[in-house]
C-alpha positions in Angstrom: -49.8 140.1 -107.2 -46.5 138.2 -107.2 -46.8 134.5 -108.0 -46.9 131.9 -105.2 -44.2 129.2 -105.5 -45.0 125.6 -104.7 -41.9 123.5 -104.1 -42.8 119.8 -103.8 -42.6 116.3 -105.1 -44.8 116.7 -108.3 -43.0 113.9 -110.2 -44.2 115.5 -113.5 -44.7 112.9 -116.2 -44.5 110.0 -113.8 -47.2 107.9 -112.2 -46.3 108.6 -108.6 -49.2 108.0 -106.1 -47.6 108.3 -102.7 -49.0 110.6 -100.1 -46.4 113.3 -100.5 -47.0 113.6 -104.3 -50.8 113.5 -104.0 -50.9 116.2 -101.3 -48.5 118.4 -103.3 -50.6 118.1 -106.4 -54.0 118.5 -104.8 -53.0 121.5 -102.8 -51.5 123.1 -105.9 -54.6 122.4 -108.0 -56.9 123.9 -105.3 -54.6 126.9 -104.8 -54.5 127.6 -108.6 -58.4 127.5 -108.7 -58.4 130.1 -105.9 -55.8 132.6 -107.1 -55.4 131.7 -110.8 -52.9 129.5 -112.6 -51.1 132.7 -113.9 -50.2 133.4 -110.3 -48.6 130.0 -109.6 -45.0 128.9 -110.0 -43.8 125.3 -109.5 -40.5 123.7 -108.5 -40.4 119.9 -108.7 -38.2 118.1 -106.2 -38.7 114.6 -107.7 -35.6 112.9 -109.1 -31.9 113.4 -108.9 -31.8 115.8 -111.9 -34.4 118.0 -110.2 -32.5 118.0 -106.9 -29.4 119.2 -108.8 -31.4 122.0 -110.2 -33.0 122.9 -106.9 -30.7 125.7 -105.9 -31.1 127.8 -109.0 -34.8 127.2 -109.2 -35.4 128.1 -105.6 -33.2 131.2 -106.1 -35.3 132.3 -109.0 -38.5 131.5 -107.0 -37.2 133.6 -104.1 -36.7 136.6 -106.4 -40.1 136.3 -108.1 -42.3 135.3 -105.1 -43.1 136.5 -101.7 -44.3 133.1 -100.6 -42.8 129.7 -101.0 -44.7 126.6 -100.0 -42.7 123.4 -99.3 -43.9 119.8 -98.9 -40.7 117.9 -98.1 -40.4 114.3 -96.8 -37.7 113.6 -94.1 -34.7 113.6 -96.5 -36.0 116.5 -98.5 -36.3 118.6 -95.4 -32.5 118.3 -94.8 -31.9 119.6 -98.3 -34.5 122.3 -98.7 -34.1 124.1 -95.4 -30.4 124.8 -95.7 -31.0 126.2 -99.2 -33.7 128.4 -98.0 -31.7 129.5 -95.0 -28.9 130.6 -97.4 -31.3 132.4 -99.7 -32.8 134.3 -96.8 -29.4 136.0 -96.3 -30.0 137.9 -99.5 -33.7 137.8 -100.2 -37.0 138.4 -98.3 -39.8 135.8 -98.6 -42.1 133.8 -96.4 -41.8 130.0 -96.2 -44.9 127.9 -95.6 -44.2 124.3 -94.6 -47.2 122.0 -95.3 -46.3 119.0 -93.2 -47.0 115.5 -94.5 -47.5 113.0 -91.6 -46.6 113.4 -88.0 -42.8 113.0 -87.9 -41.6 116.6 -87.9 -41.1 117.2 -84.1 -39.1 114.0 -83.8 -36.8 114.8 -86.7 -36.1 118.4 -85.4 -35.4 117.0 -81.9 -32.8 114.6 -83.4 -31.1 117.3 -85.5 -30.3 120.5 -83.5 -28.4 122.2 -86.4 -31.3 121.6 -88.8 -33.8 122.9 -86.2 -31.8 126.1 -85.7 -32.1 126.8 -89.4 -35.7 125.7 -89.6 -36.8 128.0 -86.8 -35.3 131.0 -88.6 -36.6 130.1 -92.1 -40.2 128.8 -91.7 -42.9 131.4 -91.3 -45.9 129.1 -90.9 -46.1 125.4 -90.2 -49.4 123.7 -91.3 -49.8 120.4 -89.4 -52.4 117.7 -90.1 -53.1 116.7 -86.5 -53.4 118.3 -83.1 -50.9 115.8 -81.7 -48.1 117.1 -83.9 -49.3 120.7 -83.4 -48.9 120.3 -79.6 -45.5 118.7 -79.9 -44.2 121.6 -82.0 -45.7 124.2 -79.8 -43.9 122.6 -76.9 -40.7 123.1 -78.8 -41.5 126.8 -79.1 -43.1 127.0 -82.6 -46.0 129.4 -82.0 -46.5 129.7 -85.8 -48.0 126.2 -86.0 -51.4 126.1 -87.7 -53.8 123.1 -87.8 -54.8 122.3 -91.4 -55.8 118.6 -91.9 -55.2 116.9 -95.2 -57.9 117.5 -97.8 -59.2 116.1 -101.1 -61.7 117.3 -103.6 -63.8 114.2 -103.8 -67.4 113.5 -104.7 -69.0 112.5 -101.4 -71.6 109.7 -101.6 -75.2 110.7 -100.6 -76.8 108.5 -97.9 -79.3 107.2 -100.3 -76.5 106.0 -102.6 -75.2 103.5 -100.0 -75.5 100.0 -101.4 -77.7 97.4 -99.8 -76.0 94.8 -97.6 -76.3 91.3 -99.1 -76.6 88.6 -96.4 -74.3 85.6 -96.6 -72.2 87.1 -99.4 -68.4 87.7 -98.6 -67.9 91.1 -97.1 -65.6 93.1 -99.3 -62.7 94.7 -97.4 -59.6 96.4 -98.9 -56.3 98.2 -98.2 -55.6 101.3 -100.2 -52.1 102.6 -99.7 -48.5 102.1 -100.7 -47.9 98.4 -100.9 -45.2 97.8 -98.4 -44.5 95.8 -95.3 -44.7 98.8 -92.9 -48.2 99.5 -94.1 -49.3 96.1 -92.6 -50.4 94.5 -95.9 -49.3 91.1 -94.8 -51.1 91.6 -91.5 -54.3 92.4 -93.3 -54.0 89.3 -95.5 -53.3 87.0 -92.5 -56.1 88.5 -90.4 -58.7 88.0 -93.2 -57.5 84.5 -93.9 -57.5 83.5 -90.3 -61.0 85.0 -89.7 -62.4 83.0 -92.6 -60.8 79.8 -91.3 -62.2 80.4 -87.8 -65.7 81.2 -89.1 -65.6 78.1 -91.3 -66.6 80.1 -94.4 -65.5 82.8 -96.8 -66.8 85.6 -94.8 -64.4 88.2 -96.2 -62.7 88.9 -99.6 -59.7 91.3 -99.5 -58.4 93.4 -102.3 -55.0 95.1 -102.0 -54.9 98.4 -103.9 -51.9 100.7 -104.4 -48.4 101.1 -105.9 -45.8 98.7 -104.8 -43.1 100.6 -102.9 -39.7 100.8 -104.6 -37.4 98.2 -103.0 -40.3 96.1 -101.8 -41.0 94.3 -105.1 -39.4 91.0 -104.0 -41.2 91.0 -100.7 -44.6 91.6 -102.4 -43.9 89.0 -105.1 -43.4 86.4 -102.4 -46.5 87.6 -100.6 -48.6 87.3 -103.7 -47.3 83.8 -104.5 -48.8 82.7 -101.2 -52.0 84.7 -101.3 -55.1 82.6 -100.4 -58.1 82.6 -102.8 -59.9 85.2 -100.6 -57.2 87.9 -101.3 -56.0 89.5 -104.5 -54.0 92.5 -105.7 -56.1 95.1 -107.4 -53.3 97.2 -108.9 -52.8 101.0 -108.9 -55.9 103.2 -108.8 -55.7 106.9 -109.9 -56.1 109.1 -106.8 -59.2 110.8 -108.3 -60.9 107.5 -108.9 -60.7 106.3 -105.4 -64.3 106.7 -104.4 -65.5 104.8 -107.4 -63.3 101.8 -106.4 -64.0 101.9 -102.7 -67.8 102.4 -102.9 -69.6 99.3 -101.8 -66.7 98.0 -99.6 -67.7 96.8 -96.1 -64.6 98.4 -94.5 -61.2 99.8 -95.3 -58.4 98.1 -93.4 -55.5 100.4 -92.4 -53.1 98.2 -90.4 -50.2 100.7 -90.6 -47.0 100.2 -88.6 -46.0 103.9 -89.0 -46.7 105.4 -85.6 -46.3 109.0 -86.9 -49.0 108.9 -89.6 -50.8 112.2 -90.0 -54.2 112.3 -91.8 -53.9 109.5 -94.3 -55.5 110.4 -97.6 -56.9 106.9 -97.9 -59.1 107.4 -94.9 -60.6 110.5 -96.5 -61.3 108.4 -99.6 -63.0 105.8 -97.5 -65.2 108.3 -95.7 -66.3 110.0 -98.9 -67.3 106.5 -100.1 -69.3 105.8 -97.0 -66.8 103.1 -95.9 -65.9 102.7 -92.2 -62.3 102.2 -91.2 -60.7 99.4 -89.2 -57.2 100.7 -88.3 -54.2 100.2 -86.0 -54.0 103.0 -83.5 -51.2 105.3 -84.7 -50.2 108.3 -82.7 -52.9 110.6 -84.2 -55.6 108.0 -84.6 -58.1 110.0 -82.6 -57.7 113.0 -84.8 -59.0 111.0 -87.8 -61.1 108.1 -86.6 -63.9 108.5 -84.1 -64.0 105.1 -82.3 -67.4 103.5 -82.8 -68.6 106.3 -85.0 -66.5 106.3 -88.2 -64.5 103.2 -87.5 -62.7 101.0 -85.0 -59.1 100.7 -83.8 -56.8 98.0 -82.4 -53.3 98.0 -81.0 -50.6 98.5 -83.6 -49.0 95.3 -84.8 -51.6 93.1 -83.1 -52.8 90.9 -86.0 -54.7 88.7 -83.6 -56.7 91.7 -82.4 -57.6 92.6 -86.0 -58.6 89.0 -86.6 -60.9 88.9 -83.6 -62.6 92.2 -84.7 -63.2 90.8 -88.2 -64.8 87.6 -86.7 -67.0 89.8 -84.5 -68.0 92.1 -87.4 -68.8 89.1 -89.6 -71.2 87.9 -86.9 -72.6 91.4 -86.2 -72.2 93.4 -89.5 -74.5 96.2 -88.3 -71.6 97.3 -86.0 -69.9 98.5 -89.1 -72.8 99.1 -91.5 -74.4 101.5 -89.0 -71.3 103.8 -89.2 -71.6 104.5 -93.0 -73.7 107.6 -92.7 -71.3 109.0 -90.1 -68.4 108.5 -92.5 -70.2 110.5 -95.2 -70.7 113.4 -92.7 -67.0 113.1 -91.6 -65.8 113.4 -95.2 -67.1 116.9 -95.4 -64.5 118.0 -92.8 -61.8 117.3 -95.4 -63.2 119.2 -98.3 -60.9 121.9 -99.8 -63.4 124.7 -99.4 -63.4 124.1 -95.6 -59.6 124.0 -95.2 -57.9 126.0 -98.0 -58.9 129.3 -96.5 -56.6 128.6 -93.6 -53.7 128.8 -96.0 -55.1 131.6 -98.2 -55.5 134.0 -95.4 -51.7 133.7 -94.7 -50.7 134.3 -98.3 -51.6 138.0 -98.3 
């Protein structure tokens, strides 16, 4: 068979842990297990140098491969699609777009010239949520396929769930890129305020994840004013997530990104038996079953998050009773259940 080309943000040799990089790497690893490393070809789009080399590398990939998988972010889409459209004038190959997040329909609507090329170039579109899938189908993309994000994680067994210790601070955390738009300051405020209103240290918060480039000054200032109940836990390797999250009372996901897809951090939480307390982004219902695997509140409403935390501190079983459901839900995001969706279209 001809090799399969994966064109994405690998950031080889760098410690990049954003959702785009993690999804690109995990999908490539699972695909290599299924078809053999000898049948894989890689094009790294990370860095200026790699972008300058993108045209010749994609040209070579289009010659060698029948299938090219792409994982672009918004800016990358505007670069990769014109290149592939040009190459399709001379070469025959199929393009598979594995979408990260839920922004694609909006970007195509804003850029008619890009959409014209996109419609001609992309053979299959793999979306993480039904919300985005419906939006694309309404724009005429019948080749849209639902394939949620996945991770090869060890899922906790129900008997491994830790015992709840009464009167001890409830451990909560955030586990994402550390940036203002991920609502990190909102989480810190809500936990601090909940503790104040309860008159005790009911919660301790740990912020995990890489600090987003350009947000270092913002986070340094935030850290300098962190209360004793909150701390920064640093960057955790994506394959060690369950070890770190295990035993947490809840994962806080106060994102301000309305077009989130299936955030990998929620898969990490479910595999660890940790319920989710999240702001309701556009595809919230695709990922969080209200009252079964977690709870939601209106995006940007820190007061609502605080009130929920106060209620859960007084009635912890509302959260603890969801842990077994989370373990069951994690199985929906295992590679063996989702990779076949891609494999059957690579024939």
